[in-house]
Backbone as XML, in Angstrom:
<?xml version="1.0"?>
<chain id="A" units="angstrom">
  <residue number="1" name="MET">
    <atom name="N" x="-103.436" y="-39.919" z="46.005"/>
    <atom name="CA" x="-102.981" y="-39.804" z="47.377"/>
    <atom name="C" x="-103.667" y="-40.874" z="48.214"/>
  </residue>
  <residue number="2" name="THR">
    <atom name="N" x="-102.945" y="-41.361" z="49.171"/>
    <atom name="CA" x="-103.507" y="-42.391" z="50.033"/>
    <atom name="C" x="-103.990" y="-41.770" z="51.333"/>
  </residue>
  <residue number="3" name="ARG">
    <atom name="N" x="-104.667" y="-42.557" z="52.099"/>
    <atom name="CA" x="-105.247" y="-42.098" z="53.352"/>
    <atom name="C" x="-104.204" y="-41.592" z="54.344"/>
  </residue>
  <residue number="4" name="SER">
    <atom name="N" x="-102.995" y="-42.101" z="54.287"/>
    <atom name="CA" x="-101.976" y="-41.711" z="55.258"/>
    <atom name="C" x="-101.057" y="-40.598" z="54.761"/>
  </residue>
  <residue number="5" name="ASP">
    <atom name="N" x="-101.352" y="-40.017" z="53.601"/>
    <atom name="CA" x="-100.549" y="-38.902" z="53.109"/>
    <atom name="C" x="-100.724" y="-37.686" z="54.015"/>
  </residue>
  <residue number="6" name="ALA">
    <atom name="N" x="-99.678" y="-36.877" z="54.084"/>
    <atom name="CA" x="-99.754" y="-35.646" z="54.879"/>
    <atom name="C" x="-98.820" y="-34.613" z="54.277"/>
  </residue>
  <residue number="7" name="TYR">
    <atom name="N" x="-99.162" y="-33.361" z="54.489"/>
    <atom name="CA" x="-98.230" y="-32.281" z="54.213"/>
    <atom name="C" x="-97.502" y="-31.996" z="55.517"/>
  </residue>
  <residue number="8" name="VAL">
    <atom name="N" x="-96.216" y="-31.764" z="55.423"/>
    <atom name="CA" x="-95.431" y="-31.424" z="56.602"/>
    <atom name="C" x="-94.834" y="-30.055" z="56.360"/>
  </residue>
  <residue number="9" name="LEU">
    <atom name="N" x="-95.134" y="-29.122" z="57.248"/>
    <atom name="CA" x="-94.597" y="-27.771" z="57.183"/>
    <atom name="C" x="-93.324" y="-27.736" z="58.009"/>
  </residue>
  <residue number="10" name="VAL">
    <atom name="N" x="-92.254" y="-27.244" z="57.405"/>
    <atom name="CA" x="-90.936" y="-27.305" z="58.033"/>
    <atom name="C" x="-90.408" y="-25.895" z="58.256"/>
  </residue>
  <residue number="11" name="GLN">
    <atom name="N" x="-89.968" y="-25.636" z="59.482"/>
    <atom name="CA" x="-89.383" y="-24.341" z="59.836"/>
    <atom name="C" x="-87.941" y="-24.567" z="60.256"/>
  </residue>
  <residue number="12" name="THR">
    <atom name="N" x="-87.048" y="-23.708" z="59.750"/>
    <atom name="CA" x="-85.635" y="-23.825" z="60.112"/>
    <atom name="C" x="-85.219" y="-22.635" z="60.956"/>
  </residue>
  <residue number="13" name="ASP">
    <atom name="N" x="-83.986" y="-22.693" z="61.438"/>
    <atom name="CA" x="-83.470" y="-21.605" z="62.265"/>
    <atom name="C" x="-83.091" y="-20.370" z="61.452"/>
  </residue>
  <residue number="14" name="GLY">
    <atom name="N" x="-83.242" y="-20.433" z="60.135"/>
    <atom name="CA" x="-82.947" y="-19.291" z="59.286"/>
    <atom name="C" x="-81.490" y="-19.165" z="58.897"/>
  </residue>
  <residue number="15" name="HIS">
    <atom name="N" x="-80.641" y="-19.996" z="59.467"/>
    <atom name="CA" x="-79.211" y="-19.935" z="59.175"/>
    <atom name="C" x="-78.778" y="-21.052" z="58.239"/>
  </residue>
  <residue number="16" name="THR">
    <atom name="N" x="-79.743" y="-21.775" z="57.694"/>
    <atom name="CA" x="-79.416" y="-22.884" z="56.808"/>
    <atom name="C" x="-79.774" y="-22.518" z="55.374"/>
  </residue>
  <residue number="17" name="ALA">
    <atom name="N" x="-79.168" y="-23.198" z="54.446"/>
    <atom name="CA" x="-79.490" y="-23.024" z="53.028"/>
    <atom name="C" x="-80.879" y="-23.604" z="52.787"/>
  </residue>
  <residue number="18" name="PRO">
    <atom name="N" x="-81.472" y="-23.340" z="51.638"/>
    <atom name="CA" x="-82.751" y="-23.987" z="51.328"/>
    <atom name="C" x="-82.652" y="-25.495" z="51.580"/>
  </residue>
  <residue number="19" name="ILE">
    <atom name="N" x="-83.702" y="-26.036" z="52.161"/>
    <atom name="CA" x="-83.626" y="-27.391" z="52.709"/>
    <atom name="C" x="-84.340" y="-28.454" z="51.879"/>
  </residue>
  <residue number="20" name="ALA">
    <atom name="N" x="-85.120" y="-28.064" z="50.887"/>
    <atom name="CA" x="-85.936" y="-29.035" z="50.142"/>
    <atom name="C" x="-85.109" y="-30.158" z="49.539"/>
  </residue>
  <residue number="21" name="ARG">
    <atom name="N" x="-83.928" y="-29.863" z="49.031"/>
    <atom name="CA" x="-83.145" y="-30.937" z="48.401"/>
    <atom name="C" x="-82.708" y="-31.986" z="49.421"/>
  </residue>
  <residue number="22" name="PHE">
    <atom name="N" x="-82.493" y="-31.591" z="50.663"/>
    <atom name="CA" x="-82.150" y="-32.561" z="51.711"/>
    <atom name="C" x="-83.388" y="-33.372" z="52.110"/>
  </residue>
  <residue number="23" name="LEU">
    <atom name="N" x="-84.524" y="-32.685" z="52.204"/>
    <atom name="CA" x="-85.769" y="-33.360" z="52.564"/>
    <atom name="C" x="-86.146" y="-34.404" z="51.522"/>
  </residue>
  <residue number="24" name="GLN">
    <atom name="N" x="-85.927" y="-34.078" z="50.257"/>
    <atom name="CA" x="-86.303" y="-34.972" z="49.163"/>
    <atom name="C" x="-85.598" y="-36.325" z="49.269"/>
  </residue>
  <residue number="25" name="GLY">
    <atom name="N" x="-84.442" y="-36.369" z="49.906"/>
    <atom name="CA" x="-83.700" y="-37.612" z="50.031"/>
    <atom name="C" x="-84.134" y="-38.506" z="51.178"/>
  </residue>
  <residue number="26" name="LEU">
    <atom name="N" x="-85.064" y="-38.044" z="52.004"/>
    <atom name="CA" x="-85.507" y="-38.843" z="53.148"/>
    <atom name="C" x="-86.536" y="-39.891" z="52.736"/>
  </residue>
  <residue number="27" name="PRO">
    <atom name="N" x="-86.488" y="-41.066" z="53.354"/>
    <atom name="CA" x="-87.508" y="-42.086" z="53.076"/>
    <atom name="C" x="-88.893" y="-41.557" z="53.440"/>
  </residue>
  <residue number="28" name="GLY">
    <atom name="N" x="-89.861" y="-41.828" z="52.596"/>
    <atom name="CA" x="-91.233" y="-41.393" z="52.852"/>
    <atom name="C" x="-91.560" y="-40.022" z="52.328"/>
  </residue>
  <residue number="29" name="VAL">
    <atom name="N" x="-90.574" y="-39.278" z="51.828"/>
    <atom name="CA" x="-90.826" y="-37.950" z="51.266"/>
    <atom name="C" x="-91.082" y="-38.107" z="49.773"/>
  </residue>
  <residue number="30" name="VAL">
    <atom name="N" x="-92.296" y="-37.769" z="49.358"/>
    <atom name="CA" x="-92.699" y="-37.874" z="47.966"/>
    <atom name="C" x="-92.264" y="-36.629" z="47.199"/>
  </residue>
  <residue number="31" name="LEU">
    <atom name="N" x="-92.417" y="-35.465" z="47.822"/>
    <atom name="CA" x="-92.113" y="-34.190" z="47.189"/>
    <atom name="C" x="-91.726" y="-33.199" z="48.278"/>
  </residue>
  <residue number="32" name="ALA">
    <atom name="N" x="-90.757" y="-32.356" z="47.999"/>
    <atom name="CA" x="-90.367" y="-31.303" z="48.937"/>
    <atom name="C" x="-90.095" y="-30.032" z="48.140"/>
  </residue>
  <residue number="33" name="GLU">
    <atom name="N" x="-90.595" y="-28.914" z="48.629"/>
    <atom name="CA" x="-90.400" y="-27.621" z="47.974"/>
    <atom name="C" x="-90.033" y="-26.576" z="49.018"/>
  </residue>
  <residue number="34" name="ASP">
    <atom name="N" x="-89.083" y="-25.712" z="48.689"/>
    <atom name="CA" x="-88.801" y="-24.552" z="49.523"/>
    <atom name="C" x="-89.913" y="-23.542" z="49.287"/>
  </residue>
  <residue number="35" name="VAL">
    <atom name="N" x="-90.344" y="-22.873" z="50.349"/>
    <atom name="CA" x="-91.429" y="-21.891" z="50.250"/>
    <atom name="C" x="-91.051" y="-20.635" z="51.017"/>
  </residue>
  <residue number="36" name="GLN">
    <atom name="N" x="-91.811" y="-19.579" z="50.803"/>
    <atom name="CA" x="-91.614" y="-18.332" z="51.536"/>
    <atom name="C" x="-92.745" y="-18.170" z="52.532"/>
  </residue>
  <residue number="37" name="GLY">
    <atom name="N" x="-92.477" y="-17.469" z="53.618"/>
    <atom name="CA" x="-93.489" y="-17.255" z="54.646"/>
    <atom name="C" x="-92.993" y="-17.764" z="55.982"/>
  </residue>
  <residue number="38" name="PRO">
    <atom name="N" x="-93.917" y="-18.089" z="56.887"/>
    <atom name="CA" x="-93.504" y="-18.524" z="58.224"/>
    <atom name="C" x="-92.809" y="-19.884" z="58.227"/>
  </residue>
  <residue number="39" name="TYR">
    <atom name="N" x="-93.016" y="-20.672" z="57.193"/>
    <atom name="CA" x="-92.330" y="-21.962" z="57.067"/>
    <atom name="C" x="-91.355" y="-21.882" z="55.905"/>
  </residue>
  <residue number="40" name="ASP">
    <atom name="N" x="-90.334" y="-22.712" z="55.952"/>
    <atom name="CA" x="-89.275" y="-22.665" z="54.944"/>
    <atom name="C" x="-89.408" y="-23.743" z="53.875"/>
  </residue>
  <residue number="41" name="ALA">
    <atom name="N" x="-90.176" y="-24.782" z="54.157"/>
    <atom name="CA" x="-90.381" y="-25.854" z="53.183"/>
    <atom name="C" x="-91.702" y="-26.550" z="53.477"/>
  </residue>
  <residue number="42" name="VAL">
    <atom name="N" x="-92.233" y="-27.176" z="52.440"/>
    <atom name="CA" x="-93.415" y="-28.021" z="52.583"/>
    <atom name="C" x="-93.086" y="-29.355" z="51.933"/>
  </residue>
  <residue number="43" name="VAL">
    <atom name="N" x="-93.531" y="-30.421" z="52.594"/>
    <atom name="CA" x="-93.226" y="-31.788" z="52.171"/>
    <atom name="C" x="-94.537" y="-32.539" z="51.996"/>
  </residue>
  <residue number="44" name="LEU">
    <atom name="N" x="-94.610" y="-33.351" z="50.945"/>
    <atom name="CA" x="-95.680" y="-34.325" z="50.840"/>
    <atom name="C" x="-95.079" y="-35.641" z="51.319"/>
  </residue>
  <residue number="45" name="ALA">
    <atom name="N" x="-95.616" y="-36.159" z="52.409"/>
    <atom name="CA" x="-95.068" y="-37.360" z="53.039"/>
    <atom name="C" x="-96.037" y="-38.524" z="52.903"/>
  </residue>
  <residue number="46" name="ARG">
    <atom name="N" x="-95.460" y="-39.716" z="52.698"/>
    <atom name="CA" x="-96.260" y="-40.937" z="52.587"/>
    <atom name="C" x="-95.455" y="-42.091" z="53.165"/>
  </residue>
  <residue number="47" name="PRO">
    <atom name="N" x="-95.925" y="-42.690" z="54.245"/>
    <atom name="CA" x="-95.220" y="-43.861" z="54.786"/>
    <atom name="C" x="-95.076" y="-44.929" z="53.704"/>
  </residue>
  <residue number="48" name="ASP">
    <atom name="N" x="-93.889" y="-45.548" z="53.662"/>
    <atom name="CA" x="-93.632" y="-46.575" z="52.654"/>
    <atom name="C" x="-92.934" y="-47.753" z="53.327"/>
  </residue>
  <residue number="49" name="GLY">
    <atom name="N" x="-92.314" y="-48.598" z="52.586"/>
    <atom name="CA" x="-91.652" y="-49.773" z="53.151"/>
    <atom name="C" x="-90.475" y="-49.445" z="54.049"/>
  </residue>
  <residue number="50" name="LEU">
    <atom name="N" x="-89.834" y="-48.284" z="53.838"/>
    <atom name="CA" x="-88.680" y="-47.904" z="54.658"/>
    <atom name="C" x="-89.085" y="-47.194" z="55.941"/>
  </residue>
  <residue number="51" name="VAL">
    <atom name="N" x="-90.205" y="-46.481" z="55.902"/>
    <atom name="CA" x="-90.724" y="-45.775" z="57.074"/>
    <atom name="C" x="-92.168" y="-46.221" z="57.259"/>
  </residue>
  <residue number="52" name="ASP">
    <atom name="N" x="-92.473" y="-46.711" z="58.458"/>
    <atom name="CA" x="-93.791" y="-47.297" z="58.698"/>
    <atom name="C" x="-94.888" y="-46.304" z="59.055"/>
  </residue>
  <residue number="53" name="SER">
    <atom name="N" x="-94.498" y="-45.109" z="59.506"/>
    <atom name="CA" x="-95.526" y="-44.189" z="59.981"/>
    <atom name="C" x="-95.191" y="-42.751" z="59.628"/>
  </residue>
  <residue number="54" name="LEU">
    <atom name="N" x="-96.219" y="-41.934" z="59.632"/>
    <atom name="CA" x="-96.050" y="-40.497" z="59.413"/>
    <atom name="C" x="-95.173" y="-39.907" z="60.508"/>
  </residue>
  <residue number="55" name="GLU">
    <atom name="N" x="-95.343" y="-40.381" z="61.732"/>
    <atom name="CA" x="-94.543" y="-39.883" z="62.852"/>
    <atom name="C" x="-93.059" y="-40.150" z="62.618"/>
  </residue>
  <residue number="56" name="GLY">
    <atom name="N" x="-92.751" y="-41.300" z="62.031"/>
    <atom name="CA" x="-91.366" y="-41.633" z="61.727"/>
    <atom name="C" x="-90.753" y="-40.667" z="60.719"/>
  </residue>
  <residue number="57" name="ILE">
    <atom name="N" x="-91.537" y="-40.296" z="59.712"/>
    <atom name="CA" x="-91.059" y="-39.335" z="58.709"/>
    <atom name="C" x="-90.813" y="-37.984" z="59.362"/>
  </residue>
  <residue number="58" name="VAL">
    <atom name="N" x="-91.750" y="-37.538" z="60.185"/>
    <atom name="CA" x="-91.618" y="-36.243" z="60.851"/>
    <atom name="C" x="-90.398" y="-36.231" z="61.773"/>
  </residue>
  <residue number="59" name="GLU">
    <atom name="N" x="-90.151" y="-37.326" z="62.467"/>
    <atom name="CA" x="-88.964" y="-37.405" z="63.334"/>
    <atom name="C" x="-87.682" y="-37.311" z="62.525"/>
  </residue>
  <residue number="60" name="GLU">
    <atom name="N" x="-87.642" y="-37.939" z="61.354"/>
    <atom name="CA" x="-86.464" y="-37.837" z="60.473"/>
    <atom name="C" x="-86.254" y="-36.386" z="60.040"/>
  </residue>
  <residue number="61" name="ILE">
    <atom name="N" x="-87.335" y="-35.698" z="59.733"/>
    <atom name="CA" x="-87.240" y="-34.288" z="59.332"/>
    <atom name="C" x="-86.727" y="-33.448" z="60.491"/>
  </residue>
  <residue number="62" name="ARG">
    <atom name="N" x="-87.276" y="-33.663" z="61.669"/>
    <atom name="CA" x="-86.858" y="-32.884" z="62.847"/>
    <atom name="C" x="-85.392" y="-33.111" z="63.203"/>
  </residue>
  <residue number="63" name="ALA">
    <atom name="N" x="-84.849" y="-34.253" z="62.813"/>
    <atom name="CA" x="-83.454" y="-34.574" z="63.136"/>
    <atom name="C" x="-82.452" y="-33.876" z="62.214"/>
  </residue>
  <residue number="64" name="LEU">
    <atom name="N" x="-82.932" y="-33.264" z="61.139"/>
    <atom name="CA" x="-82.020" y="-32.574" z="60.223"/>
    <atom name="C" x="-81.440" y="-31.326" z="60.882"/>
  </residue>
  <residue number="65" name="PRO">
    <atom name="N" x="-80.166" y="-31.030" z="60.639"/>
    <atom name="CA" x="-79.553" y="-29.824" z="61.195"/>
    <atom name="C" x="-80.303" y="-28.574" z="60.738"/>
  </residue>
  <residue number="66" name="GLY">
    <atom name="N" x="-80.582" y="-27.693" z="61.681"/>
    <atom name="CA" x="-81.242" y="-26.430" z="61.375"/>
    <atom name="C" x="-82.754" y="-26.464" z="61.456"/>
  </residue>
  <residue number="67" name="VAL">
    <atom name="N" x="-83.354" y="-27.646" z="61.497"/>
    <atom name="CA" x="-84.816" y="-27.737" z="61.585"/>
    <atom name="C" x="-85.222" y="-27.494" z="63.034"/>
  </residue>
  <residue number="68" name="ILE">
    <atom name="N" x="-86.109" y="-26.523" z="63.234"/>
    <atom name="CA" x="-86.573" y="-26.226" z="64.588"/>
    <atom name="C" x="-88.022" y="-26.651" z="64.819"/>
  </residue>
  <residue number="69" name="HIS">
    <atom name="N" x="-88.765" y="-26.878" z="63.721"/>
    <atom name="CA" x="-90.168" y="-27.267" z="63.877"/>
    <atom name="C" x="-90.632" y="-27.984" z="62.614"/>
  </residue>
  <residue number="70" name="ALA">
    <atom name="N" x="-91.417" y="-29.024" z="62.791"/>
    <atom name="CA" x="-92.057" y="-29.719" z="61.678"/>
    <atom name="C" x="-93.474" y="-30.077" z="62.111"/>
  </residue>
  <residue number="71" name="LEU">
    <atom name="N" x="-94.441" y="-29.612" z="61.353"/>
    <atom name="CA" x="-95.854" y="-29.783" z="61.689"/>
    <atom name="C" x="-96.527" y="-30.610" z="60.607"/>
  </residue>
  <residue number="72" name="ALA">
    <atom name="N" x="-97.062" y="-31.761" z="60.980"/>
    <atom name="CA" x="-97.745" y="-32.628" z="60.026"/>
    <atom name="C" x="-99.220" y="-32.262" z="59.944"/>
  </residue>
  <residue number="73" name="ALA">
    <atom name="N" x="-99.728" y="-32.185" z="58.714"/>
    <atom name="CA" x="-101.139" y="-31.922" z="58.462"/>
    <atom name="C" x="-101.673" y="-33.048" z="57.576"/>
  </residue>
  <residue number="74" name="PRO">
    <atom name="N" x="-102.245" y="-34.097" z="58.191"/>
    <atom name="CA" x="-102.773" y="-35.208" z="57.394"/>
    <atom name="C" x="-103.823" y="-34.711" z="56.404"/>
  </residue>
  <residue number="75" name="ILE">
    <atom name="N" x="-103.808" y="-35.298" z="55.220"/>
    <atom name="CA" x="-104.741" y="-34.892" z="54.170"/>
    <atom name="C" x="-106.082" y="-35.560" z="54.421"/>
  </residue>
  <residue number="76" name="ALA">
    <atom name="N" x="-107.109" y="-34.740" z="54.487"/>
    <atom name="CA" x="-108.470" y="-35.234" z="54.674"/>
    <atom name="C" x="-109.097" y="-35.359" z="53.292"/>
  </residue>
  <residue number="77" name="THR">
    <atom name="N" x="-109.452" y="-36.565" z="52.919"/>
    <atom name="CA" x="-110.071" y="-36.795" z="51.621"/>
    <atom name="C" x="-111.573" y="-36.767" z="51.801"/>
  </residue>
  <residue number="78" name="VAL">
    <atom name="N" x="-112.213" y="-35.911" z="51.031"/>
    <atom name="CA" x="-113.661" y="-35.780" z="51.113"/>
    <atom name="C" x="-114.253" y="-36.307" z="49.814"/>
  </residue>
  <residue number="79" name="GLU">
    <atom name="N" x="-115.160" y="-37.245" z="49.933"/>
    <atom name="CA" x="-115.815" y="-37.788" z="48.756"/>
    <atom name="C" x="-117.080" y="-36.993" z="48.475"/>
  </residue>
  <residue number="80" name="ALA">
    <atom name="N" x="-117.249" y="-36.640" z="47.223"/>
    <atom name="CA" x="-118.464" y="-35.926" z="46.834"/>
    <atom name="C" x="-119.634" y="-36.907" z="46.823"/>
  </residue>
  <residue number="81" name="ARG">
    <atom name="N" x="-120.722" y="-36.475" z="47.384"/>
    <atom name="CA" x="-121.929" y="-37.320" z="47.395"/>
    <atom name="C" x="-123.018" y="-36.616" z="46.590"/>
  </residue>
  <residue number="82" name="ALA">
    <atom name="N" x="-123.735" y="-37.394" z="45.837"/>
    <atom name="CA" x="-124.809" y="-36.834" z="45.043"/>
    <atom name="C" x="-125.954" y="-36.441" z="45.959"/>
  </residue>
  <residue number="83" name="LEU">
    <atom name="N" x="-126.502" y="-35.257" z="45.724"/>
    <atom name="CA" x="-127.651" y="-34.800" z="46.505"/>
    <atom name="C" x="-128.917" y="-35.285" z="45.831"/>
  </residue>
  <residue number="84" name="THR">
    <atom name="N" x="-129.833" y="-35.783" z="46.597"/>
    <atom name="CA" x="-131.109" y="-36.225" z="46.039"/>
    <atom name="C" x="-132.215" y="-35.365" z="46.575"/>
  </residue>
  <residue number="85" name="ALA">
    <atom name="N" x="-133.125" y="-35.060" z="45.731"/>
    <atom name="CA" x="-134.276" y="-34.244" z="46.142"/>
    <atom name="C" x="-135.268" y="-35.110" z="46.891"/>
  </residue>
  <residue number="86" name="ALA">
    <atom name="N" x="-135.859" y="-34.542" z="47.904"/>
    <atom name="CA" x="-136.828" y="-35.296" z="48.707"/>
    <atom name="C" x="-138.210" y="-35.185" z="48.139"/>
  </residue>
</chain>
């Protein structure tokens, strides 16, 4: 995963069919899965040559029919550091 990767939580109006297959076709979408719970799908997004920014990907998702909310959660990469005794 790169520094600009993010998970995007997608909520629909509930009147649409599962949406992951439509999300998967959008530029910048690496993976999309339908899920259960307060959100209807989760997307792994990565800006690429067709989409320059995470915001651009989220706007494309929000423009899909039936999508009422899309929340981006950028992935925080934590590097393990060795602990040294004093």
